[in-house]
Steps between C-alpha positions, in 0.01 A plus 500: 500500500627836410593762761231730361240221535613416854481870586142536383374171651649593832360862534151481331216463724239438218637267233266296295566177307298337225548205274370316204248307695274778573494621145485173324290239690341717777177332424627164592591605860182697534270211391672255733463738801138570409420125475716354760627789718858415398705502172628151563425267218287205615671219319832340371653455162493133583123516464555519115633140529167375659218735378199380293436842349707798410308817475701779333370844476664784311828331524710377209723257707688381194638843448534650853597203713681251280620286789158486648352421155755207451366368831141521372598339160645202701148450629321573181725262299521237763263239626162615654527866379298769676221682310626855404264803487647817349338836507693709248394702194781403290597146358820472704712199534339442840153528352591264222542226774172571662212254550279801479623839385265789592586795276320807644474847362743734669391653828235221567694282747237568781210370273693188440570426851150588620364272236717203626380579854134518392543148359673376822195610700249378254636150483583456858873501440546684831648363819219651716626360832859617439367851395279529813812450714762702292339771302277804539256660251403169336136592451582846374737352244232239394254790439776717316570234243140372456451696175824383338358200326689365197306691225524833698883449535523411131342836403761678728818296428445335157570157669262234363271391783581130436866564566430686820280212614767242407773696695278554816429128510855409485586753781201408689544123503886476525626325814780770522528841359819726442456851360731769387453854376731768383504819282193409292319558834721753664509743216144481383164651603390427854841344574476454873133383495583248225802359697275461800246317287775250401564452885119467546477211249760307708320595824167377363648161402641482865808296372766741648770320712435166316773350279490633161297809587603859550498855373786692344456873441820499306796732444662596178844469665634288777628796688143649513406202708814562715385842570156392607653240737758736638279798556686728250184630324352706788380185679643316811729188469367152470149605394424661839180702496531852635131465627583190709637600845648146548694537170637835597594374850695212342694752291577720803627200684724381218635860450530542871321830509189637679174415333401860483795577263346275239305726253191291503213758540469551129525317171846518319565817316341507154724600214281797429540615860874457456489737202300745709751504775773570245295772354451656854872470567457274801685208327859592398635152383322235273653163448388322181572129461449329167238709345476816289231741631602752233330252259254299692311753719204708377517864424869491394555878475415530867721192587798633328455844652504334849791269444714774349479736793841615611423422876386152444765240531428204267647163522447282188593147565492354156747317265382725204525879459133560513317830469605794296774629705339834566571479870874511432471795253289702748755442772293288735701264724485135400666171546477204260568152646561203267 
């Protein structure tokens, strides 16, 4: 670490750090916390070796996780292959291997997932006893998806009603169910709600914790998952929930600090609030790790104006020379770490 960086890290009272996780797959973490009160993934990659049904939503595994796809191919090309349901507008290499490929119009993920849930309720493919013990809002959900019968979903999504029925039957009758989701959900309309509906399908089946069953709200990069686990994206380590006093006490005990020193009275600082604090001058240092906000954030003229302020010390931790270099030309202090 350079002397200049050591100096700023040592004297600044209000530094902020943000990374790729919150700008890339923030929906994944949000949906897991909304559904399970924790961002921890309820499953194991070994479940792929045992599952009867792979349910892949907005996730071209063959292109984005090639090692994971190789593991899936071992099952698909081996004895007793699982059924593969793929929700993906394009005919990707993943979709080409699907037992049923649902190709919806863009921005209609919610209608597809609501339609599957409608059929799960209609055909009694719900683990009612498990749901009574482990979920809340079951009747509200049942009522919400009542109108999403296959013909109604077909009008919205363009998916033939027969295909939706076929996919729902496979999901509803499988002895084990493993689902994954990625950017086709996270960067589309009603992203967090759609991701939660993927979770809900698994909850309705009541197969979580059984071999071959689980939910993966995925990451585009392995380091994004590392960020989520280590608490480097504005969260707390090991998927601790800031609203859970027991979780916060565990962290205080491990860190050997007083409970009251844990900032647990409010949710983690949102990126837009971070920008507000920079604008107000209450944040003097911003550490960016593996992402490029000068490209990815909305309202780029405002973003570039904030990040090129002479009094803001910017740390860009990236192997590439990202951005447009304007912070250097305008004299703002900076430090690039490779």
